DSSP file (Angstrom, degrees, kcal/mol; ACC not computed):
  #  RESIDUE AA STRUCTURE BP1 BP2  ACC     N-H-->O    O-->H-N    N-H-->O    O-->H-N    TCO  KAPPA ALPHA  PHI   PSI    X-CA   Y-CA   Z-CA
    1    1 A M              0   0    0      0, 0.0     2,-0.3     0, 0.0     0, 0.0   0.000 360.0 360.0 360.0 143.0    0.0    0.0    0.0
    2    2 A L        -     0   0    0      1,-0.1     5,-0.0     2,-0.0     0, 0.0  -0.637 360.0-115.0 -89.1 147.0    1.2    3.5   -0.9
    3    3 A S     >  -     0   0    0     -2,-0.3     4,-2.4     1,-0.1     5,-0.2  -0.379  32.6-105.3 -71.8 156.9    1.6    6.2    1.7
    4    4 A P  H  > S+     0   0    0      0, 0.0     4,-2.1     0, 0.0     5,-0.2   0.859 122.7  50.9 -56.9 -36.6   -0.6    9.3    1.4
    5    5 A L  H  > S+     0   0    0      2,-0.2     4,-1.8     1,-0.2     5,-0.1   0.860 109.0  50.3 -70.9 -36.4    2.5   11.3    0.1
    6    6 A E  H  > S+     0   0    0      2,-0.2     4,-1.5    -3,-0.2    -1,-0.2   0.873 110.1  49.7 -68.4 -36.9    3.4    8.7   -2.4
    7    7 A T  H  X S+     0   0    0     -4,-2.4     4,-2.4     2,-0.2     3,-0.3   0.939 111.8  48.8 -66.1 -44.0   -0.2    8.8   -3.7
    8    8 A E  H  X S+     0   0    0     -4,-2.1     4,-2.9     1,-0.2    -2,-0.2   0.867 108.5  53.3 -60.8 -38.2   -0.1   12.6   -4.0
    9    9 A L  H  X S+     0   0    0     -4,-1.8     4,-2.7     2,-0.2    -1,-0.2   0.850 108.2  50.0 -63.1 -37.3    3.3   12.4   -5.8
   10   10 A I  H  X S+     0   0    0     -4,-1.5     4,-2.6    -3,-0.3    -2,-0.2   0.932 114.1  46.8 -68.5 -43.5    1.7   10.0   -8.4
   11   11 A G  H  X S+     0   0    0     -4,-2.4     4,-2.7     2,-0.2    -2,-0.2   0.904 112.6  48.7 -61.7 -47.7   -1.2   12.5   -8.8
   12   12 A A  H  X S+     0   0    0     -4,-2.9     4,-2.4    -5,-0.2     5,-0.2   0.965 111.5  49.1 -59.3 -53.9    1.2   15.4   -9.1
   13   13 A G  H  X S+     0   0    0     -4,-2.7     4,-2.6     1,-0.2     5,-0.2   0.959 112.6  47.9 -54.6 -49.9    3.4   13.7  -11.7
   14   14 A A  H  X S+     0   0    0     -4,-2.6     4,-2.8     1,-0.2     5,-0.2   0.917 110.9  51.9 -54.0 -43.3    0.3   12.8  -13.7
   15   15 A A  H  X S+     0   0    0     -4,-2.7     4,-1.3     1,-0.2    -1,-0.2   0.837 108.9  49.4 -67.8 -33.2   -1.0   16.3  -13.4
   16   16 A V  H  X S+     0   0    0     -4,-2.4     4,-2.7     2,-0.2    -1,-0.2   0.919 114.1  45.2 -61.9 -48.3    2.3   17.8  -14.7
   17   17 A L  H  X S+     0   0    0     -4,-2.6     4,-0.9    -5,-0.2    -2,-0.2   0.922 115.3  44.6 -68.3 -44.3    2.5   15.5  -17.7
   18   18 A T  H  < S+     0   0    0     -4,-2.8     4,-0.3    -5,-0.2    -1,-0.2   0.756 118.2  45.8 -75.4 -21.3   -1.2   15.8  -18.8
   19   19 A T  H >< S+     0   0    0     -4,-1.3     3,-1.4    -5,-0.2     4,-0.3   0.937 111.1  48.0 -79.7 -51.9   -1.2   19.5  -18.3
   20   20 A L  H >< S+     0   0    0     -4,-2.7     3,-0.6     1,-0.2    -2,-0.2   0.625  95.6  75.5 -65.4 -13.5    2.1   20.4  -20.0
   21   21 A C  T 3X S+     0   0    0     -4,-0.9     4,-0.6     1,-0.2    -1,-0.2   0.797  92.4  54.1 -67.4 -25.7    1.2   18.3  -23.0
   22   22 A W  H <> S+     0   0    0     -3,-1.4     4,-2.6    -4,-0.3    -1,-0.2   0.690  88.9  83.4 -82.1 -19.8   -1.2   21.0  -24.1
   23   23 A L  H <> S+     0   0    0     -3,-0.6     4,-3.0    -4,-0.3     5,-0.3   0.935  88.6  46.6 -49.8 -57.9    1.6   23.7  -24.0
   24   24 A P  H  > S+     0   0    0      0, 0.0     4,-2.4     0, 0.0    -1,-0.2   0.923 113.6  49.0 -55.0 -45.1    3.1   23.1  -27.4
   25   25 A Q  H  X S+     0   0    0     -4,-0.6     4,-2.4     2,-0.2    -2,-0.2   0.876 112.1  50.8 -59.4 -39.2   -0.4   23.0  -29.1
   26   26 A T  H  X S+     0   0    0     -4,-2.6     4,-2.2     2,-0.2     5,-0.2   0.954 113.1  44.1 -59.9 -55.3   -1.3   26.3  -27.3
   27   27 A L  H  X S+     0   0    0     -4,-3.0     4,-2.7    -5,-0.2     5,-0.2   0.884 112.2  51.3 -63.0 -32.9    1.9   28.1  -28.4
   28   28 A R  H  X S+     0   0    0     -4,-2.4     4,-3.1    -5,-0.3     6,-0.5   0.953 111.1  49.3 -65.7 -48.2    1.7   26.9  -31.9
   29   29 A A  H  X S+     0   0    0     -4,-2.4     4,-1.3     1,-0.2    -1,-0.2   0.887 116.0  42.8 -53.9 -42.8   -1.9   28.1  -32.1
   30   30 A I  H  < S+     0   0    0     -4,-2.2    -1,-0.2     2,-0.2    -2,-0.2   0.874 118.5  43.8 -70.3 -45.7   -1.0   31.4  -30.7
   31   31 A R  H  < S+     0   0    0     -4,-2.7    -2,-0.2    -5,-0.2    -3,-0.2   0.920 129.0  22.3 -67.7 -46.6    2.2   31.9  -32.8
   32   32 A H  H  < S-     0   0    0     -4,-3.1    -3,-0.2    -5,-0.2    -2,-0.2   0.435  87.8-137.0-111.0  -3.0    1.0   30.7  -36.2
   33   33 A R     <  +     0   0    0     -4,-1.3     2,-1.1    -5,-0.4    -4,-0.2   0.793  52.8 148.8  47.2  31.8   -2.7   31.2  -35.8
   34   34 A D        +     0   0    0     -6,-0.5    -1,-0.2     1,-0.2    -2,-0.1  -0.777   8.4 129.8 -96.5  91.2   -3.0   27.9  -37.5
   35   35 A V    >   +     0   0    0     -2,-1.1     3,-1.1    51,-0.2    -1,-0.2   0.121  29.4 110.2-129.6  18.0   -6.1   26.5  -36.1
   36   36 A A  T 3  S+     0   0    0      1,-0.2    -1,-0.1    -3,-0.1    -2,-0.1   0.913  82.7  47.3 -62.3 -45.0   -8.1   25.4  -39.2
   37   37 A S  T 3  S+     0   0    0      2,-0.1     2,-0.4    -3,-0.0    -1,-0.2   0.452  92.9  98.7 -85.1   2.5   -7.6   21.7  -38.5
   38   38 A L  S <  S-     0   0    0     -3,-1.1     2,-0.6    41,-0.1     3,-0.1  -0.710  74.1-128.2 -86.0 135.8   -8.7   22.1  -34.8
   39   39 A S     >  -     0   0    0     -2,-0.4     4,-2.2     1,-0.2     5,-0.2  -0.743  12.6-162.5 -86.5 120.4  -12.3   21.2  -33.9
   40   40 A L  H  > S+     0   0    0     -2,-0.6     4,-1.8     2,-0.2     5,-0.2   0.865  93.1  53.9 -65.0 -32.0  -14.0   23.8  -31.9
   41   41 A V  H  > S+     0   0    0      2,-0.2     4,-3.3     1,-0.2     5,-0.3   0.966 111.5  46.6 -61.5 -55.4  -16.7   21.4  -30.8
   42   42 A T  H  > S+     0   0    0      1,-0.2     4,-2.0     2,-0.2    -2,-0.2   0.869 115.0  44.0 -60.8 -37.7  -14.0   19.0  -29.4
   43   43 A F  H  X S+     0   0    0     -4,-2.2     4,-1.6     2,-0.2    -1,-0.2   0.780 113.4  51.9 -80.5 -24.6  -12.0   21.7  -27.6
   44   44 A S  H  X S+     0   0    0     -4,-1.8     4,-2.0    -5,-0.2    -2,-0.2   0.952 113.2  44.7 -70.4 -50.8  -15.2   23.3  -26.2
   45   45 A A  H  X S+     0   0    0     -4,-3.3     4,-1.6     1,-0.2    -2,-0.2   0.890 113.7  50.1 -59.7 -40.4  -16.4   19.9  -24.9
   46   46 A F  H  X S+     0   0    0     -4,-2.0     4,-2.3    -5,-0.3    -1,-0.2   0.871 108.6  53.6 -61.9 -39.5  -12.9   19.2  -23.5
   47   47 A G  H  X S+     0   0    0     -4,-1.6     4,-2.3     1,-0.2    -2,-0.2   0.899 107.4  49.1 -62.1 -40.1  -12.9   22.6  -21.8
   48   48 A L  H  X S+     0   0    0     -4,-2.0     4,-1.7     1,-0.2    -1,-0.2   0.826 109.8  52.8 -76.6 -28.1  -16.1   21.9  -20.1
   49   49 A G  H  X S+     0   0    0     -4,-1.6     4,-1.8     2,-0.2    -1,-0.2   0.864 109.7  49.9 -58.9 -42.3  -14.7   18.5  -18.9
   50   50 A I  H  X S+     0   0    0     -4,-2.3     4,-2.5     1,-0.2    -2,-0.2   0.899 107.9  52.6 -64.8 -44.2  -11.7   20.3  -17.6
   51   51 A L  H  X S+     0   0    0     -4,-2.3     4,-2.3     1,-0.2    -2,-0.2   0.894 109.2  48.4 -64.8 -37.3  -13.9   22.7  -15.8
   52   52 A L  H  X S+     0   0    0     -4,-1.7     4,-2.9     2,-0.2    -1,-0.2   0.874 111.1  53.0 -64.0 -36.9  -15.9   19.8  -14.1
   53   53 A W  H  X S+     0   0    0     -4,-1.8     4,-3.0     2,-0.2    -2,-0.2   0.888 108.7  48.4 -59.3 -40.7  -12.6   18.3  -13.1
   54   54 A L  H  X S+     0   0    0     -4,-2.5     4,-2.4     2,-0.2    -2,-0.2   0.935 110.7  49.7 -69.3 -44.8  -11.5   21.5  -11.5
   55   55 A V  H  X S+     0   0    0     -4,-2.3     4,-2.5     1,-0.2    -2,-0.2   0.963 111.0  50.8 -57.1 -52.0  -14.8   21.8   -9.6
   56   56 A Y  H  X S+     0   0    0     -4,-2.9     4,-1.9     1,-0.2     5,-0.2   0.916 110.1  50.6 -57.7 -45.1  -14.4   18.1   -8.4
   57   57 A G  H  X>S+     0   0    0     -4,-3.0     5,-1.6     1,-0.2     4,-1.4   0.906 110.2  48.4 -54.9 -41.7  -10.8   19.0   -7.3
   58   58 A L  H  <5S+     0   0    0     -4,-2.4    -1,-0.2     1,-0.2    -2,-0.2   0.920 111.9  51.2 -66.4 -38.0  -12.1   22.0   -5.4
   59   59 A L  H  <5S+     0   0    0     -4,-2.5    -2,-0.2     1,-0.2    -1,-0.2   0.846 118.4  35.7 -64.1 -38.9  -14.8   19.8   -3.8
   60   60 A I  H  <5S-     0   0    0     -4,-1.9    -1,-0.2    -5,-0.2    -2,-0.2   0.522 106.9-125.0 -96.7  -7.2  -12.4   17.2   -2.6
   61   61 A G  T  <5 +     0   0    0     -4,-1.4     2,-0.7    -5,-0.2    -3,-0.2   0.830  51.8 157.3  70.4  39.2   -9.6   19.6   -1.8
   62   62 A S     >< -     0   0    0     -5,-1.6     4,-2.9    -6,-0.2     3,-0.4  -0.866  27.7-163.6 -95.5 104.3   -7.1   17.9   -4.0
   63   63 A W  H  > S+     0   0    0     -2,-0.7     4,-2.9     1,-0.2     5,-0.3   0.838  88.0  52.4 -60.3 -41.9   -4.3   20.3   -5.0
   64   64 A P  H  > S+     0   0    0      0, 0.0     4,-1.7     0, 0.0    -1,-0.2   0.886 113.0  45.5 -60.1 -39.1   -2.9   18.3   -7.8
   65   65 A V  H  > S+     0   0    0     -3,-0.4     4,-2.0     2,-0.2     5,-0.2   0.923 116.1  47.7 -68.3 -45.3   -6.4   18.0   -9.4
   66   66 A I  H  X S+     0   0    0     -4,-2.9     4,-2.1    -9,-0.2     5,-0.2   0.963 115.8  40.7 -58.4 -53.9   -7.0   21.8   -8.8
   67   67 A I  H  X S+     0   0    0     -4,-2.9     4,-2.3     1,-0.2     5,-0.2   0.911 115.6  50.2 -63.9 -44.3   -3.8   23.1  -10.2
   68   68 A A  H  X S+     0   0    0     -4,-1.7     4,-2.2    -5,-0.3    -1,-0.2   0.880 114.9  42.9 -57.2 -45.6   -3.6   20.8  -13.1
   69   69 A N  H  X S+     0   0    0     -4,-2.0     4,-2.0     2,-0.2    -1,-0.2   0.764 110.8  54.4 -80.2 -27.2   -7.1   21.5  -14.2
   70   70 A A  H  X S+     0   0    0     -4,-2.1     4,-1.8    -5,-0.2    -2,-0.2   0.963 116.2  39.9 -66.6 -47.2   -6.9   25.3  -13.7
   71   71 A V  H  X S+     0   0    0     -4,-2.3     4,-2.8     1,-0.2     5,-0.2   0.926 115.0  50.6 -63.9 -47.2   -3.7   25.4  -15.9
   72   72 A S  H  X S+     0   0    0     -4,-2.2     4,-3.0     1,-0.3     5,-0.2   0.896 111.7  49.7 -69.5 -42.4   -5.1   22.9  -18.5
   73   73 A L  H  X S+     0   0    0     -4,-2.0     4,-2.8     2,-0.2    -1,-0.3   0.896 108.0  52.2 -63.1 -40.9   -8.3   25.0  -18.7
   74   74 A A  H  X S+     0   0    0     -4,-1.8     4,-2.3     2,-0.2    -2,-0.2   0.950 113.4  44.9 -59.2 -55.3   -6.4   28.2  -19.2
   75   75 A L  H  X S+     0   0    0     -4,-2.8     4,-1.7     1,-0.2    -2,-0.2   0.910 112.9  50.2 -60.4 -39.8   -4.4   26.5  -22.1
   76   76 A N  H  X S+     0   0    0     -4,-3.0     4,-2.4    -5,-0.2    -1,-0.2   0.942 109.5  51.8 -63.7 -44.8   -7.6   25.0  -23.6
   77   77 A L  H  X S+     0   0    0     -4,-2.8     4,-2.9    -5,-0.2     5,-0.2   0.904 105.2  56.4 -55.9 -40.7   -9.3   28.5  -23.5
   78   78 A A  H  X S+     0   0    0     -4,-2.3     4,-2.1     1,-0.2    -1,-0.2   0.905 109.2  45.2 -57.0 -46.0   -6.4   30.0  -25.3
   79   79 A I  H  X S+     0   0    0     -4,-1.7     4,-2.3     2,-0.2    -1,-0.2   0.879 112.3  51.9 -68.2 -38.6   -6.8   27.6  -28.1
   80   80 A V  H  X S+     0   0    0     -4,-2.4     4,-2.3     2,-0.2    -2,-0.2   0.899 109.4  49.6 -60.5 -40.9  -10.6   28.1  -28.1
   81   81 A V  H  X S+     0   0    0     -4,-2.9     4,-2.7     1,-0.2     5,-0.2   0.936 113.5  46.0 -62.5 -49.4  -10.1   31.9  -28.3
   82   82 A Q  H  X S+     0   0    0     -4,-2.1     4,-3.0     1,-0.2     5,-0.4   0.889 111.4  52.8 -66.1 -36.1   -7.6   31.5  -31.3
   83   83 A K  H  X S+     0   0    0     -4,-2.3     4,-1.7     1,-0.2    -1,-0.2   0.911 113.0  43.3 -68.3 -37.3  -10.0   29.1  -33.0
   84   84 A I  H  < S+     0   0    0     -4,-2.3    -2,-0.2     2,-0.2    -1,-0.2   0.917 120.9  41.6 -72.7 -37.6  -12.9   31.7  -32.7
   85   85 A R  H  < S+     0   0    0     -4,-2.7    -2,-0.2    -5,-0.1    -3,-0.2   0.892 136.3  14.1 -74.1 -42.1  -10.7   34.5  -33.8
   86   86 A H  H  <        0   0    0     -4,-3.0   -51,-0.2    -5,-0.2    -3,-0.2   0.414 360.0 360.0-115.7  -1.9   -8.7   32.7  -36.6
   87   87 A G     <        0   0    0     -4,-1.7   -47,-0.1    -5,-0.4    -1,-0.1   0.203 360.0 360.0 -31.8 360.0  -10.8   29.6  -37.2
């Protein structure tokens, strides 16, 4: 059985990896305004899912869930804004 600290570290590692994976796509969308191949419906639905995960994290008080989803939501919204502007 893992200790609570080990469990939180696994969650934090997962949070860092799944959050930072969106950084290259977000930076590319902002720099190149190349969003034609991105689906607004998909990114909007994904953003709603991230928002719900954020709310869940707040309700259970899990900082890895809260921080990861707050950052992921910001990155996702940046892509959605680029899609709406340059779509």
